[in-house]
N, C-alpha and C positions, 0 to 999 in steps of 0.2 A: 789807592782812593784815600781820601781824606774823609775826617769826619764830616767836613762841610759837603763833599761830594756825597756822601751817604746821605745825609740831610736833605739836601736839595732834590735828590733823586727820588726820594720818598715823602717829599713834602705832603702830598695829597693823603696819603694814608696817615701820617703822623699828626696833620690837622684833625682827621675823623677821630683818631684816639684821643686827642686832647679835648676835642668837643664832647666826647661820650664819657669823659672822666676815667678813661682806660691808660693806666701805667703800663709801661712797656715790660716792667718786671710781673706782670700778671701772667705771662707765658709759663713761669714756673708752676703755676695751677693746673696747666693741660692735662699733664700724665693723671694727676688726681681725679680730674672731672672725666677723663675718658673711662677710666677704672670705675666710676660712679654709675656713668651712662650704660656700661657693660655689665655690672652686676645688677642694677635695678632692670636692666632689659632682660636679663636671666630669670626674674622673678624674685631675687631675694629682697626682704624687708629692709626700708629704708634705714632703720634703726641698727640693723646688723651691718649694712654697708658702711654707715657712719663709724661703727665700732671697728671694723676692720681698717679702713682708711684712717682713723685715729691712731691706731697701733702703728700702722705702716709710716705716715708722715709726721706723727707728733703733734697733731693739732687735736685742739677740744672739738667735742660733736657740734657745738654751737658754731664754731670757725669753719667746720665742714659745710654745715649749712649755710654758711655766709658766702662761701666760695661757689657752692652750687647755684645759688640765687643770683650771684653776681654775674656769672657764666650765663645764665639764662636772660639776662636783662636784654631788651631790644635796645638797637642802636637806631640813630638817626642819621 
């Protein structure tokens, strides 16, 4: 399979990504967001969750909040 084949086979989803301003590199945030959902779902306070994820991933609390907000954005 070539890059051309990959792009044409996935053209519809790639256009949707582009239309919603989602870069394919955003997949790197999936594990972080899944941990966020799990910890918040267990009842941990958001500030504590932010600190745990900051320590684990090396991001600032503000950047963690940005990632969480980004993952919650609705798409068209």
